[in-house]
Every structure is written in structure tokens, then in C-alpha cells.
C-alpha positions as CSV (number, residue, x, y, z in Angstrom):
1,M,5.9,-13.0,-69.3
2,A,7.8,-15.0,-66.6
3,Q,10.3,-12.1,-66.2
4,N,7.4,-9.7,-65.7
5,E,6.0,-11.9,-63.0
6,I,9.4,-12.2,-61.3
7,A,9.7,-8.4,-61.4
8,E,6.3,-8.0,-59.9
9,L,7.0,-10.6,-57.2
10,E,10.3,-8.9,-56.4
11,A,8.6,-5.5,-56.0
12,R,6.0,-7.1,-53.8
13,L,8.7,-8.7,-51.8
14,Q,10.4,-5.3,-51.3
15,R,7.1,-3.9,-50.1
16,L,6.6,-6.8,-47.7
17,R,10.1,-6.3,-46.3
18,G,9.3,-2.6,-45.8
19,E,6.1,-3.5,-44.0
20,Q,8.0,-6.1,-41.9
21,A,10.6,-3.5,-40.8
22,E,7.8,-1.0,-39.9
23,L,6.0,-3.7,-37.9
24,G,9.2,-4.7,-36.2
25,Q,9.9,-1.1,-35.1
26,Q,6.3,-0.8,-33.9
27,L,6.7,-4.1,-32.0
28,V,9.9,-2.9,-30.3
29,G,8.3,0.4,-29.3
30,L,5.2,-1.4,-27.9
31,Q,7.4,-3.8,-25.9
32,S,9.5,-0.9,-24.5
33,R,6.3,1.0,-23.5
34,K,4.9,-2.2,-22.0
35,G,8.0,-2.8,-19.9
36,A,8.0,0.9,-18.7
37,L,4.3,0.6,-17.8
38,E,4.9,-2.7,-15.9
39,Q,7.8,-1.2,-14.0
40,A,5.8,1.9,-13.1
41,R,2.8,-0.3,-12.1
42,A,5.1,-2.3,-9.7
43,E,6.4,1.0,-8.1
44,L,2.9,2.3,-7.3
45,S,1.1,0.9,-4.2
46,L,-1.1,3.7,-2.8
47,S,-4.8,3.0,-2.3
48,H,-6.0,6.3,-3.9
49,L,-4.1,5.4,-7.1
50,E,-5.6,1.9,-7.4
51,E,-8.3,3.1,-9.8
52,R,-5.8,4.7,-12.1
53,L,-3.7,1.6,-11.9
54,R,-6.7,-0.6,-12.8
55,E,-7.3,1.6,-15.9
56,A,-3.6,1.4,-16.7
57,R,-3.7,-2.4,-16.4
58,G,-6.6,-2.5,-18.8
59,R,-4.8,-0.4,-21.3
60,T,-1.6,-2.5,-20.8
61,R,-3.7,-5.6,-21.4
62,A,-5.0,-4.1,-24.6
63,L,-1.4,-3.2,-25.6
64,S,-0.3,-6.8,-24.8
65,E,-3.1,-8.2,-27.0
66,E,-2.1,-5.8,-29.8
67,E,1.5,-6.9,-29.3
68,T,0.5,-10.5,-29.5
69,R,-1.4,-9.8,-32.7
70,L,1.5,-7.9,-34.2
71,I,3.9,-10.7,-33.3
72,A,1.6,-13.2,-34.9
73,R,1.4,-10.9,-37.9
74,T,5.2,-10.6,-38.0
75,N,5.6,-14.3,-37.8
76,A,3.1,-14.8,-40.6
77,L,5.0,-12.2,-42.7
78,L,8.3,-14.0,-42.0
79,S,6.7,-17.3,-43.0
80,D,5.4,-15.6,-46.2
81,L,8.8,-14.2,-46.9
82,E,10.4,-17.6,-46.6
83,A,7.7,-19.0,-48.9
84,L,8.5,-16.2,-51.3
85,H,12.1,-17.1,-51.2
86,L,11.3,-20.7,-52.0
87,T,8.9,-19.6,-54.8
88,Q,11.6,-17.3,-56.2
89,A,14.1,-20.2,-56.2
90,R,11.6,-22.4,-57.9
91,R,10.9,-19.8,-60.5
92,E,14.5,-19.2,-61.1
93,A,14.9,-22.9,-61.7
94,T,11.9,-22.8,-64.0
95,I,13.5,-19.9,-66.0
96,E,16.7,-21.8,-66.2
97,T,14.9,-24.9,-67.4
98,L,13.0,-22.8,-70.0
99,Q,16.2,-21.2,-71.2
100,Q,17.8,-24.7,-71.6
101,E,14.8,-25.9,-73.4
102,L,14.9,-22.8,-75.6
103,C,18.5,-23.5,-76.5
104,E,17.6,-27.0,-77.4
105,L,14.7,-26.0,-79.7
106,P,15.4,-26.1,-83.4
107,P,15.2,-22.9,-85.4
108,G,11.7,-21.6,-86.0
109,P,8.9,-19.9,-84.2
110,L,9.7,-19.6,-80.4
111,E,7.2,-20.9,-77.9
112,E,6.9,-19.3,-74.5
113,G,7.2,-22.7,-72.8
114,S,5.5,-26.0,-72.4
115,S,2.0,-26.1,-71.1
116,R,3.1,-28.1,-68.1
117,S,5.8,-25.7,-67.0
118,L,3.6,-22.7,-67.6
119,A,0.7,-24.3,-65.7
120,R,3.0,-25.2,-62.8
121,A,4.5,-21.7,-62.6
122,L,0.9,-20.2,-62.7
123,A,-0.2,-22.5,-59.8
124,E,2.8,-21.6,-57.7
125,T,2.3,-17.9,-58.2
126,E,-1.4,-18.1,-57.3
127,A,-0.5,-20.1,-54.2
128,A,2.0,-17.5,-53.1
129,L,-0.5,-14.7,-53.6
130,E,-3.1,-16.6,-51.5
131,A,-0.5,-17.2,-48.8
132,L,0.2,-13.5,-48.4
133,G,-3.4,-12.9,-47.1
134,P,-5.0,-9.6,-46.6
135,V,-2.8,-6.6,-45.7
136,N,-3.8,-4.6,-42.6
137,H,-4.0,-1.1,-44.0
138,L,-5.1,0.3,-40.5
139,A,-1.9,-0.8,-38.8
140,E,-0.4,2.7,-39.0
141,Q,-3.6,4.4,-37.6
142,E,-3.8,1.9,-34.8
143,Y,-0.2,2.5,-33.9
144,A,-0.8,6.3,-33.7
145,L,-3.8,5.7,-31.4
146,L,-1.6,3.4,-29.2
147,S,1.1,6.0,-29.1
148,E,-1.3,8.7,-27.9
149,E,-2.6,6.4,-25.2
150,I,0.9,5.6,-24.0
151,A,1.7,9.3,-23.9
152,R,-1.3,9.9,-21.6
153,L,-0.3,7.0,-19.4
154,E,3.2,8.4,-19.1
155,V,1.8,11.8,-18.0
156,A,-0.4,10.1,-15.4
157,L,2.5,8.0,-14.2
158,Q,4.7,11.0,-13.7
159,E,1.9,12.7,-11.7
160,S,1.4,9.6,-9.6
161,E,5.1,9.3,-8.9
162,A,5.2,13.0,-7.8
163,A,2.2,12.3,-5.4
164,V,4.0,9.3,-4.0
165,R,7.1,11.3,-3.3
166,R,5.1,14.0,-1.6
167,L,3.2,11.4,0.6
168,E,6.5,9.7,1.5
169,A,8.0,13.0,2.6
170,E,5.0,13.9,4.7
171,L,4.9,10.4,6.2
172,H,8.5,10.7,7.2
173,Q,7.8,14.0,8.9
174,V,4.8,12.7,10.7
175,S,6.6,9.6,11.9
176,A,9.5,11.7,13.2
177,A,7.2,14.1,15.0
178,Y,5.2,11.1,16.4
179,R,8.4,9.5,17.8
180,E,9.6,12.7,19.3
181,R,6.2,13.5,20.9
182,M,5.9,9.9,22.1
183,Q,9.3,10.1,23.8
184,Q,8.3,13.4,25.5
185,V,5.0,12.0,26.7
186,Y,6.6,8.8,28.0
187,G,9.1,10.9,30.0
188,V,6.3,13.0,31.5
189,F,4.3,9.9,32.3
190,K,7.2,8.1,33.9
191,E,8.0,11.1,36.1
192,K,4.3,11.5,37.2
193,F,3.7,7.8,37.7
194,A,6.8,7.7,40.1
195,Q,5.5,10.7,41.9
196,Y,1.9,9.4,42.4
197,A,3.2,5.8,43.3
198,E,5.4,7.3,46.0
199,A,2.5,9.4,47.4
200,L,-0.1,6.6,47.3
201,L,2.0,3.5,47.9
202,D,5.4,4.7,49.1
203,A,6.7,2.6,46.3
204,E,9.4,2.8,43.6
205,V,8.3,2.1,40.0
206,E,10.0,0.7,36.9
207,L,8.6,1.2,33.4
208,E,9.7,-0.9,30.5
209,R,8.5,-0.2,26.9
210,S,8.0,-3.2,24.6
211,A,6.2,-4.1,21.4
212,Q,3.2,-5.2,23.5
213,G,3.0,-1.9,25.4
214,L,4.1,-0.8,28.9
215,E,5.2,-3.2,31.6
216,L,4.7,-1.7,35.1
217,V,6.7,-3.0,38.1
218,L,6.1,-1.6,41.6
219,K,8.4,-2.0,44.6
220,P,6.5,-1.1,47.8
221,A,8.5,-0.1,50.8
222,G,10.0,-3.1,52.5
223,K,9.1,-5.5,49.7
224,R,11.0,-6.9,46.7
225,T,10.2,-5.7,43.2
226,A,7.0,-7.3,42.0
227,S,4.6,-7.0,39.1
228,L,1.1,-5.9,39.7
229,N,-0.3,-9.4,39.5
230,L,1.8,-10.4,42.6
231,L,0.6,-7.5,44.8
232,S,-2.3,-7.5,47.2
233,M,-5.7,-6.1,46.2
234,G,-5.1,-2.9,48.1
235,E,-1.6,-2.4,46.6
236,R,-3.0,-3.0,43.1
237,T,-5.7,-0.5,43.8
238,M,-3.2,2.1,44.8
239,G,-1.0,1.3,41.8
240,A,-4.0,1.6,39.5
241,L,-4.8,5.0,41.0
242,A,-1.2,6.2,40.5
243,F,-1.4,5.0,36.9
244,L,-4.7,6.9,36.2
245,F,-3.6,10.1,37.8
246,A,-0.2,10.0,36.0
247,L,-2.0,9.3,32.7
248,S,-4.2,12.4,33.2
249,E,-1.1,14.7,33.1
250,V,0.5,13.5,29.8
251,G,-1.7,15.6,27.6
252,E,-0.3,18.8,26.1
253,G,-0.7,21.6,28.6
254,S,-2.4,19.3,31.0
255,S,-1.9,19.8,34.8
256,G,-3.9,16.8,36.0
257,L,-7.5,16.2,36.7
258,P,-9.6,19.2,37.9
259,I,-12.1,16.8,39.5
260,A,-11.9,13.1,40.4
261,V,-14.9,10.9,41.4
262,L,-13.7,7.9,43.3
263,D,-16.3,5.2,44.2
264,E,-15.3,2.8,47.0
265,V,-11.7,2.8,45.9
266,D,-10.7,2.5,49.6
267,A,-12.8,-0.6,50.2
268,P,-10.0,-3.1,49.7
269,L,-7.3,-1.1,51.5
270,D,-5.9,-2.0,54.9
271,E,-5.2,0.5,57.7
272,A,-1.7,1.4,56.4
273,N,-2.9,2.0,52.9
274,I,-5.9,4.0,54.0
275,Q,-3.6,6.3,55.9
276,R,-1.4,6.7,52.8
277,F,-4.6,7.4,50.7
278,C,-5.7,10.0,53.1
279,R,-2.3,11.7,53.0
280,F,-2.5,11.6,49.2
281,L,-5.9,13.4,49.3
282,Q,-4.6,16.1,51.7
283,H,-1.5,16.6,49.5
284,F,-3.3,16.9,46.2
285,K,-6.6,18.5,47.2
286,H,-5.4,21.9,46.0
287,Q,-4.7,20.5,42.6
288,T,-7.7,18.2,42.2
289,Q,-11.2,18.3,43.7
290,F,-12.0,14.8,45.0
291,I,-15.5,13.5,45.3
292,L,-15.5,10.2,47.2
293,V,-18.1,7.5,47.8
294,T,-16.9,5.7,50.9
295,H,-17.8,3.9,54.1
296,Q,-14.4,4.2,55.6
297,K,-14.2,6.4,58.7
298,R,-10.6,7.3,58.2
299,T,-11.4,8.5,54.7
300,M,-14.4,10.5,56.0
301,E,-12.1,12.2,58.6
302,A,-9.8,13.4,55.8
303,C,-12.7,15.1,53.8
304,D,-13.5,18.8,54.1
305,A,-17.2,18.1,53.6
306,L,-19.5,15.1,54.2
307,Y,-22.8,14.4,52.5
308,G,-24.9,11.4,53.6
309,V,-28.2,9.8,54.2
310,T,-29.4,8.5,57.5
311,S,-32.6,6.9,58.7
312,E,-34.4,8.1,61.8
313,K,-37.6,6.2,62.8
314,G,-38.0,4.9,59.3
315,V,-37.6,8.3,57.7
316,S,-34.6,9.0,55.5
317,R,-32.7,12.2,56.2
318,V,-30.1,13.9,54.0
319,Y,-27.4,15.8,55.9
320,S,-24.1,17.6,55.2
321,I,-21.2,18.4,57.5
322,K,-18.3,20.8,56.7
323,R,-15.0,20.6,58.5
324,E,-15.0,24.4,59.4
325,E,-18.5,24.2,60.9
326,A,-17.7,21.0,62.8
327,L,-14.5,22.5,64.3
328,A,-16.1,25.9,65.1
């Protein structure tokens, strides 16, 4: 009877070792998949993939929980295996003791053993069986489901990586085109700004690009180089006009403003700057139609047509004067 029990326990031990090997392979596969998923998750950072990543994190979390459960199960099986080894050693000692006792027995009917040794062997066997616990017969099915889920995640990951590569290539092209276009626009603006600054202020200009933007430096005739903050109000006004007119010509296919409405821009100008402003109007009037609101006589003299309101005996009167009619 003891030999039969030993044979059954050895067979059970072999089955447990087989289950342990299968669980170990499953555990290694799950850990490898988990590492691949974590690496893929670290490489993905695009906003439109965040939803997929959250789903992948949820699945990864489930895989991690399953891994933890499998590790705990494996540890339990290893503990059971060690207990079985101890049980086997105790039973082998019991068999050896029984054989010694059998040899010492006098001739006659053979007994299977003492009641104490048989009771002890029975108790140990029952304890070993209870220590094994229930066997998870659904482990193979759960592993198949997890394998399918990992395959789907791998396909989604490959699609995401392809999308990331396409976006990076497009971003590189857009950035290169933007830098090239910005350099072209900056060159046009620099040229036009120098042209308008010379016409309006008889000044040289310096442009410096920095991380904060453009730094404008004007050098009016007869003065040292100075920033806009150190110029007079009239000079700053003329510099601002030069900047605005230059900015209007940086667009693709742009040839400047077709019409410009200037309201009292000549109010802070002194006599010299008003003369420059009038020369500017005469020079660019064929390119841009200027509409001025002004009280400066010099500016009115440079206009081709005047429209105004006067009061005679308390009655407002609207009038207009054209240069050709006034000179005729």
C-alpha cells in the first residue's frame, strides 16, 4: 500500500512539474510582451494616440495583474514541490523503517506496519494533498486570450509607429519650408524697411533677429545710431510709418498697400520731418493712394485734392478743392 501511494505521489509530482514548466514559459512570454508594450508606450507621445495608449495601459495593467497572479501561483507550486520533496523523504524514511521492522519480525503472518507509523504516513499524505490546493484548469484558456490581446496590441503599435514616422517626416518638411520662407520674408522686409526709412527719415536702419523678435535701430542723418526709444516723437512716428509700409510688402505677391488712411500722423512732426513726409507722399502716390486727416498746411499743399468743413455765419459748409482746378 505504501509503494502504491509513493507511485501516485511521484506521478502527481511529475504532473506538477509539467504544469510548473508550462506556467514558467507563460510567465516568460508575458514578461517579454509586457516589456515590449512598455517600450512601445514610452516611444509614443502624440496627442491623437493618447486614447489608444490609455487602452493599451489598461490592457498592460491587466497583463501585469495576471503576471503577478501567475508568479504567486508559481511560487506556491514551488513551495508545494519542496513540501513534496520533504514528504517523499519522510516516506522513504518510513519505508526504510518498516523494512527494518519487517526484518526484525519473527516468522509468521506479516503485518503491513504499526498503527502509529501507518497513521503518521496517512496524516502526512493528507496534509500534502491539502497543501497542493485547487488546480487552475482555465490557465491555458486564459493564456490563449492574453496571446490574442497581445497580438492585437502589436498590430496597433505598428500602425501607431508608422503614423508617427509619417508625421515626423511631414513636420520636418514643414519646418524646413517655414525656415526658408521666413528667411525670404525677412530679406524682403529688411530691404523695404531700409527703403522707406530713407524716404521718410533719411535714416539708415539696422535689423537684428533674436529669440524675442526683431530689434530695430535707426540712424537718422547727422545723428548717432539709436534705438527707437531714444528718438524724438516725430522720428519715432516716421520710423513706425516706415515699419508699417515695409511690413505691408512682405506678403507673397504683395506690392504694398493700395490705399492708406493716415490720421494726424504729421501732428508731432517738426518742419524738417514734415517736408520729408511730403516728399514721401509725392514719391509713393503712384503706388499707394493716401487719405490724410491733417491740420498741417504743408501736408495740405502736397495733396492732389482737399476735402474740408468750414463755418460761415454759424452754418457748416463742406467744400472740396482739386490741385488741377486750383492751378487752372
